[in-house]
C-alpha positions as CSV (number, residue, x, y, z in Angstrom):
1,M,0.0,0.0,0.0
2,Y,1.4,3.4,-1.1
3,S,1.5,6.4,1.2
4,P,-0.7,9.3,0.0
5,Y,2.3,11.5,0.2
6,F,5.5,11.4,-2.0
7,E,7.6,13.2,0.7
8,P,5.5,12.7,3.9
9,E,7.8,14.6,6.2
10,L,7.9,17.7,4.0
11,E,4.3,17.6,2.8
12,T,2.6,17.2,6.2
13,M,4.8,19.2,8.6
14,S,3.0,21.6,10.8
15,R,2.8,25.3,10.1
16,D,5.3,26.0,12.9
17,Q,7.8,23.5,11.4
18,L,7.2,24.8,7.9
19,E,7.8,28.4,8.9
20,A,11.0,27.5,10.8
21,L,12.3,25.7,7.7
22,Q,11.3,28.7,5.5
23,L,13.2,31.1,7.7
24,E,16.3,29.0,7.8
25,R,16.2,28.6,4.0
26,L,15.4,32.3,3.4
27,Q,18.4,33.4,5.4
28,K,20.7,31.0,3.6
29,T,19.3,32.1,0.2
30,V,19.7,35.8,1.0
31,R,23.4,35.2,1.9
32,H,23.8,33.2,-1.3
33,C,22.4,36.0,-3.4
34,M,25.3,38.1,-2.3
35,N,27.3,36.1,-4.9
36,S,25.2,37.9,-7.5
37,E,26.4,41.3,-8.6
38,F,22.8,42.3,-9.3
39,Y,21.6,41.6,-5.8
40,C,24.7,43.1,-4.2
41,Q,24.0,46.4,-5.9
42,R,20.3,46.2,-5.0
43,F,21.0,45.6,-1.3
44,K,23.5,48.5,-1.3
45,E,20.9,50.8,-2.8
46,L,18.4,49.8,-0.2
47,G,20.9,50.0,2.7
48,I,20.2,46.5,3.9
49,T,22.4,43.4,4.6
50,P,21.6,39.7,4.9
51,E,21.8,40.1,8.7
52,D,18.6,42.3,8.5
53,I,16.5,39.2,7.7
54,R,15.6,37.9,11.2
55,T,12.0,36.9,10.7
56,L,9.8,35.8,7.8
57,D,8.1,39.2,7.8
58,D,11.5,40.7,7.0
59,V,11.1,39.4,3.5
60,Q,9.3,42.7,2.8
61,K,12.6,44.5,3.3
62,L,14.0,42.7,0.3
63,P,13.9,44.2,-3.2
64,F,11.3,43.1,-5.8
65,T,12.7,41.4,-8.9
66,T,10.9,41.7,-12.2
67,K,11.0,40.2,-15.7
68,E,12.5,43.4,-16.9
69,D,15.4,42.9,-14.4
70,L,16.1,39.5,-16.0
71,R,15.9,41.0,-19.5
72,N,18.1,44.0,-18.7
73,H,20.8,41.7,-17.2
74,Y,20.6,39.1,-20.0
75,P,21.8,36.4,-20.1
76,F,23.5,35.5,-16.9
77,G,23.5,38.7,-14.8
78,L,21.5,37.2,-11.9
79,A,23.5,34.0,-11.5
80,S,24.7,33.3,-8.0
81,V,27.1,30.5,-8.9
82,P,29.9,30.3,-11.5
83,L,28.5,29.3,-14.9
84,K,30.6,26.1,-14.8
85,E,28.4,24.9,-11.9
86,C,25.2,25.1,-14.0
87,V,24.1,22.2,-16.1
88,R,21.0,23.6,-17.9
89,L,19.2,26.8,-18.8
90,H,15.7,27.5,-19.9
91,S,14.5,30.7,-21.5
92,S,11.4,32.5,-22.7
93,S,10.8,33.1,-26.4
94,G,12.0,36.7,-26.2
95,T,9.7,37.8,-29.0
96,T,9.5,41.4,-27.6
97,G,13.2,41.8,-26.6
98,N,15.7,39.8,-24.7
99,P,14.4,36.5,-23.4
100,T,14.4,35.7,-19.7
101,V,17.0,33.1,-18.8
102,V,17.0,30.9,-15.8
103,L,20.0,28.8,-14.8
104,H,19.9,25.4,-13.0
105,T,22.6,23.4,-11.1
106,Q,22.2,19.6,-10.9
107,K,20.8,20.0,-7.4
108,D,18.2,22.5,-8.8
109,L,17.1,19.9,-11.4
110,D,16.9,17.2,-8.8
111,E,14.7,19.4,-6.5
112,W,12.5,20.4,-9.5
113,A,12.0,16.7,-10.4
114,K,11.0,16.0,-6.8
115,A,8.5,18.9,-6.7
116,V,6.8,17.8,-9.9
117,A,6.8,14.2,-8.6
118,R,5.0,15.4,-5.4
119,C,2.4,17.1,-7.6
120,L,1.8,14.0,-9.8
121,W,1.7,11.7,-6.7
122,M,-0.8,14.1,-5.0
123,V,-3.3,13.5,-7.8
124,G,-3.0,9.8,-7.6
125,S,-0.2,8.9,-10.1
126,R,1.7,5.8,-9.1
127,P,4.5,3.7,-10.6
128,E,2.0,1.4,-12.4
129,D,0.6,4.4,-14.4
130,V,1.5,5.3,-18.0
131,F,2.2,9.1,-18.3
132,Q,1.9,10.9,-21.6
133,N,3.2,14.5,-22.0
134,S,1.8,16.6,-24.8
135,A,3.9,19.6,-23.9
136,G,6.8,20.8,-26.1
137,Y,10.3,19.8,-25.1
138,G,13.1,22.3,-25.3
139,M,13.2,25.8,-23.8
140,F,9.5,25.4,-22.7
141,T,9.8,24.1,-19.2
142,A,6.6,21.9,-19.2
143,G,8.2,19.3,-21.4
144,L,11.3,18.4,-19.4
145,G,9.7,19.5,-16.1
146,F,6.9,16.9,-16.3
147,Q,9.2,14.3,-17.9
148,Y,11.6,14.2,-15.0
149,G,8.9,14.4,-12.4
150,A,7.0,11.5,-14.0
151,E,10.2,9.4,-14.1
152,R,10.8,10.2,-10.5
153,V,7.4,8.8,-9.6
154,G,8.4,5.7,-11.5
155,M,5.8,5.8,-14.3
156,L,6.3,4.6,-17.8
157,T,6.6,7.9,-19.7
158,V,5.5,8.7,-23.2
159,P,7.3,11.9,-24.3
160,A,4.8,12.6,-27.1
161,A,5.6,16.3,-27.2
162,A,3.3,18.9,-28.8
163,G,1.0,18.6,-31.7
164,N,0.0,15.7,-34.1
165,T,-3.2,15.1,-32.4
166,K,-4.0,11.9,-34.2
167,R,-0.7,10.4,-33.1
168,Q,-1.4,11.6,-29.5
169,I,-4.7,9.7,-29.6
170,K,-3.0,6.6,-31.1
171,F,-0.4,6.6,-28.3
172,I,-3.2,7.1,-25.6
173,C,-5.0,4.0,-27.0
174,D,-2.1,1.8,-27.9
175,F,0.1,2.4,-24.8
176,G,-2.7,2.5,-22.3
177,T,-2.0,6.0,-21.1
178,T,-3.6,6.7,-17.8
179,V,-2.2,10.1,-16.9
180,L,-2.1,12.9,-19.5
181,H,-0.6,16.4,-19.3
182,A,-2.1,19.0,-21.7
183,I,-2.9,22.6,-21.7
184,P,-6.7,23.1,-21.4
185,S,-7.4,24.3,-25.0
186,Y,-5.4,21.3,-26.3
187,A,-7.3,18.9,-24.1
188,S,-10.5,20.1,-25.8
189,R,-8.8,19.7,-29.1
190,I,-7.9,16.1,-28.3
191,Y,-11.5,15.4,-27.5
192,E,-12.8,16.9,-30.8
193,V,-10.3,14.8,-32.8
194,M,-11.4,11.7,-30.9
195,R,-14.9,12.3,-31.9
196,E,-13.9,12.7,-35.6
197,E,-11.9,9.5,-35.3
198,N,-14.8,7.7,-33.6
199,V,-12.7,7.1,-30.4
200,D,-14.7,7.1,-27.2
201,P,-12.4,8.2,-24.4
202,V,-14.2,6.2,-21.8
203,R,-14.7,3.1,-23.9
204,D,-11.5,3.0,-25.8
205,T,-8.9,4.5,-23.4
206,K,-7.6,4.0,-19.9
207,L,-7.3,7.8,-19.2
208,R,-8.2,8.7,-15.6
209,V,-6.0,11.7,-14.7
210,L,-5.5,14.9,-16.6
211,C,-3.0,17.6,-15.5
212,I,-3.9,21.0,-17.0
213,G,-2.2,24.4,-16.8
214,A,-0.2,27.0,-18.7
215,E,-3.4,28.8,-19.6
216,P,-5.9,30.6,-17.3
217,H,-9.1,28.6,-17.4
218,S,-12.4,28.7,-15.7
219,E,-14.0,26.1,-13.5
220,E,-16.6,25.7,-16.3
221,Q,-13.8,24.7,-18.8
222,R,-12.4,22.2,-16.3
223,K,-15.7,20.6,-15.8
224,R,-16.4,20.4,-19.5
225,I,-13.0,18.7,-20.2
226,E,-13.7,16.2,-17.4
227,D,-17.1,15.4,-18.9
228,Q,-15.7,15.1,-22.4
229,L,-12.7,12.9,-21.6
230,G,-14.1,11.0,-18.6
231,V,-11.2,12.0,-16.3
232,K,-10.4,14.1,-13.2
233,A,-8.6,17.2,-14.4
234,Y,-6.3,18.8,-11.9
235,N,-5.1,22.4,-12.1
236,S,-1.4,23.0,-12.3
237,Y,0.6,26.2,-11.8
238,G,4.2,26.8,-12.9
239,I,6.3,29.7,-14.0
240,S,9.7,29.3,-15.7
241,E,11.4,31.9,-13.6
242,M,10.7,29.8,-10.5
243,M,11.4,26.4,-12.1
244,G,8.5,25.6,-14.4
245,P,5.7,23.2,-13.5
246,G,5.7,22.0,-9.9
247,V,5.2,25.4,-8.2
248,A,1.7,24.6,-7.1
249,F,-0.9,21.9,-7.8
250,E,-4.3,20.8,-6.8
251,C,-4.7,17.7,-4.6
252,Q,-7.6,15.2,-5.1
253,E,-9.8,17.5,-3.1
254,Q,-9.7,20.0,-6.0
255,N,-10.1,22.9,-3.7
256,G,-7.1,25.1,-4.5
257,L,-3.5,24.7,-5.5
258,H,-1.1,23.7,-2.8
259,I,2.0,25.8,-3.2
260,W,5.2,24.1,-1.9
261,E,6.3,26.5,0.8
262,D,9.5,24.6,1.5
263,Y,10.5,25.9,-2.0
264,F,8.9,29.3,-2.0
265,I,7.8,32.2,0.2
266,V,4.4,33.4,-0.9
267,E,3.2,37.0,-0.9
268,I,0.0,38.5,-2.4
269,I,0.4,42.2,-3.1
270,D,-1.7,45.0,-4.5
271,P,-0.1,45.5,-8.0
272,I,-0.6,49.3,-7.7
273,T,0.5,50.1,-4.2
274,L,2.9,47.0,-3.9
275,Q,1.6,46.5,-0.4
276,P,0.5,43.1,1.0
277,V,-3.2,42.3,0.9
278,P,-5.1,40.2,3.5
279,D,-5.5,36.4,2.9
280,G,-8.6,35.9,0.7
281,Q,-8.2,39.1,-1.3
282,L,-7.2,39.1,-4.9
283,G,-3.8,40.4,-5.8
284,E,-0.5,39.8,-7.6
285,L,1.5,36.7,-6.6
286,V,5.0,37.4,-5.5
287,L,7.4,34.5,-5.0
288,T,10.9,34.1,-3.3
289,T,12.8,31.0,-4.1
290,I,14.4,29.4,-1.0
291,N,15.6,26.1,-2.4
292,R,17.6,27.1,-5.4
293,E,21.4,27.3,-6.1
294,G,21.9,28.5,-9.6
295,M,19.8,31.6,-9.8
296,P,17.6,32.3,-6.7
297,L,15.1,35.1,-7.2
298,L,13.9,37.4,-4.4
299,R,10.4,38.7,-4.4
300,Y,9.7,37.9,-8.0
301,R,6.7,39.7,-9.4
302,T,4.9,37.0,-11.4
303,R,2.1,39.4,-12.6
304,D,-0.3,36.5,-12.0
305,L,-3.5,37.3,-10.1
306,T,-4.7,35.0,-7.4
307,R,-5.5,34.9,-3.6
308,I,-4.7,32.8,-0.6
309,L,-7.5,30.4,0.3
310,P,-8.3,30.3,4.0
311,G,-8.6,27.2,6.1
312,E,-7.0,23.8,6.1
313,C,-7.3,21.2,3.4
314,P,-8.7,17.7,4.3
315,C,-5.8,16.1,2.4
316,G,-3.5,16.6,5.4
317,R,-1.0,19.0,3.7
318,H,-0.5,22.3,5.5
319,H,1.1,24.2,2.6
320,R,-1.1,27.1,1.8
321,R,-3.5,27.0,-1.2
322,L,-3.8,29.4,-4.0
323,A,-7.2,30.1,-5.7
324,R,-7.5,29.4,-9.5
325,L,-5.4,32.0,-11.4
326,Q,-7.6,34.8,-12.7
327,G,-5.1,35.8,-15.4
328,R,-2.2,38.2,-15.4
329,S,-2.3,41.8,-14.3
330,D,-1.2,42.8,-17.8
331,D,-4.0,40.6,-19.4
332,M,-6.7,42.9,-17.9
333,M,-8.7,44.7,-20.5
334,I,-10.0,48.1,-19.8
335,L,-13.1,49.0,-21.9
336,K,-15.2,52.1,-21.2
337,G,-13.6,52.4,-17.8
338,V,-14.5,48.8,-16.8
339,N,-11.8,46.2,-15.8
340,I,-12.4,42.9,-17.6
341,F,-10.5,39.6,-17.6
342,P,-10.9,37.0,-20.4
343,I,-11.7,34.3,-17.8
344,Q,-14.9,36.2,-16.9
345,I,-16.1,35.9,-20.5
346,E,-15.0,32.2,-20.7
347,K,-17.0,31.4,-17.6
348,I,-20.2,32.6,-19.3
349,L,-19.6,31.1,-22.7
350,L,-18.8,27.6,-21.4
351,G,-22.1,27.7,-19.5
352,F,-23.9,27.1,-22.8
353,K,-23.9,23.6,-24.1
354,E,-24.6,24.9,-27.6
355,L,-21.1,26.5,-27.7
356,G,-17.7,24.9,-28.3
357,S,-14.6,25.7,-26.3
358,D,-12.9,28.1,-28.7
359,Y,-13.5,31.8,-28.7
360,L,-11.8,35.1,-29.6
361,I,-12.2,38.5,-28.1
362,T,-11.4,41.4,-30.4
363,L,-11.1,45.0,-29.1
364,E,-11.3,47.8,-31.7
365,T,-11.8,51.6,-31.9
366,V,-14.7,52.6,-34.1
367,D,-15.7,56.2,-34.6
368,G,-13.7,57.2,-31.6
369,G,-15.2,54.6,-29.3
370,D,-14.0,51.2,-28.1
371,I,-16.0,48.1,-28.9
372,M,-15.7,44.5,-28.0
373,T,-16.6,41.7,-30.4
374,I,-16.7,38.0,-29.2
375,D,-16.5,35.3,-31.8
376,V,-17.4,31.9,-30.4
377,E,-17.6,28.5,-32.1
378,L,-20.8,26.5,-32.1
379,A,-20.6,23.0,-30.8
380,H,-23.3,21.4,-33.0
381,L,-25.8,23.9,-34.3
382,E,-25.6,24.9,-37.9
383,V,-25.1,28.6,-38.7
384,D,-28.2,28.7,-40.9
385,D,-30.6,27.9,-38.1
386,Y,-31.4,31.6,-37.9
387,T,-34.2,31.7,-35.3
388,Q,-32.4,29.5,-32.8
389,L,-29.1,31.3,-33.3
390,Q,-30.8,34.7,-32.8
391,A,-32.3,33.7,-29.5
392,L,-29.0,32.1,-28.4
393,T,-27.0,35.2,-29.3
394,K,-29.4,37.4,-27.3
395,E,-29.2,35.2,-24.2
396,I,-25.3,35.0,-24.4
397,T,-25.2,38.8,-24.8
398,R,-27.5,39.4,-21.8
399,Q,-25.4,37.1,-19.5
400,L,-22.2,38.7,-20.6
401,K,-23.5,42.2,-19.9
402,D,-24.5,41.1,-16.4
403,E,-21.0,39.8,-15.8
404,I,-18.7,42.4,-17.4
405,L,-21.1,45.4,-17.3
406,I,-20.8,46.3,-20.9
407,T,-22.6,45.0,-24.0
408,P,-20.3,43.1,-26.4
409,K,-21.1,42.2,-30.0
410,V,-21.5,38.4,-30.1
411,R,-21.0,36.4,-33.3
412,L,-21.6,32.7,-33.4
413,V,-19.3,31.0,-36.0
414,K,-18.9,27.5,-37.4
415,K,-17.0,24.9,-35.4
416,G,-13.4,24.9,-36.4
417,S,-13.4,28.4,-37.9
418,L,-11.2,30.0,-35.3
419,G,-8.3,27.7,-36.2
420,A,-7.6,25.8,-33.0
421,S,-3.9,25.0,-32.9
422,D,-2.3,21.7,-32.1
423,E,1.0,23.5,-31.2
424,K,0.4,26.6,-29.2
425,K,-1.6,28.2,-26.4
426,A,-4.9,29.5,-27.6
427,V,-5.1,33.1,-28.6
428,R,-8.1,34.6,-26.7
429,V,-7.7,38.3,-27.1
430,K,-6.8,40.6,-30.0
431,D,-6.5,44.2,-28.9
432,L,-6.4,46.1,-32.2
433,R,-6.6,49.4,-30.4
434,K,-2.9,49.2,-29.8
435,L,-2.3,49.7,-33.5
436,F,-3.7,53.3,-33.5
């Protein structure tokens, strides 16, 4: 009989024990950061020293670190060890400037694998399972991150990589895949192709666990995917600047993402004032690594919006839980003075069984005013069923107005017309106002 915990001592330690470990690791990390020219300069500017960090609350004395800091000191300016001690780097695409680069020592990679293994074990993965990874391998951390974590659990792994959906489905059927990792939009795509290929995920596969992440998604989308594929879908959170996947993960209770506090110190701040907000209040997630050698980061502003969930989880883990990510602070749309997040719109759209999972929000300036158009694919209805479509469009528009406080233009389009991709995250918003 297996333990319900991959690392019982670390996963179930009390809050007092956990906070004592955090303080010990924080103080060690801050001293280690003095090997970085970047942090040495920041500490000098703030007039602080490592000896000023005496309690966990003292983390607020430390400087914030941002994505711009990583870009401005590209490629290795935040390293805290000599380059010869690092064995791997990951980087972002850098499509709008220098990419962000993160360095890892062998110990960092070992700890990363254990963190992902904890997550996979927590949702019921065991050595007897077959794990299939539909994430890209290479600079994108989800590929190798999940790969090494699944191997640490002891599962047979299928490194299918991204795309080629028909091949993915063949592997799922032929290899008896039981645990699958896919981004939410691609999980929906797999289901659509299964239907086209007359594959019943319940009858013809052994799938039972799905790990989803990398895209903000609503509870409605999660439930739809679970119903479609006949699995339990567990929300995952990762960020390449921290390590990649393995930062936080749902347990089988599915009531928030446990964030591994022996690896990170968690803060939620107001993104405007930069001051901490109370538990339960939405704000920007700020993370400090306390178990990394190669490139530890202090108070990294993730730009991801979430909140700390109050109370204890029945699973027995005392690591705090994050609410479902609401998006990024820079994903927020402002239209006619109203703050809107794409996930608010998705929540409404996926409440209609007549609609598919793909949609596109377009913002434009027309005659001096901003307008929002929402194109959403139909699941089954034909676009020439005018009377039914007119009534459906009217009801969708009404519910959206109630949610986002403005009236968008809703257009129902044929299934497949929005060009769902097998390779990339779904594009949900096009803000054409930026072109003017």
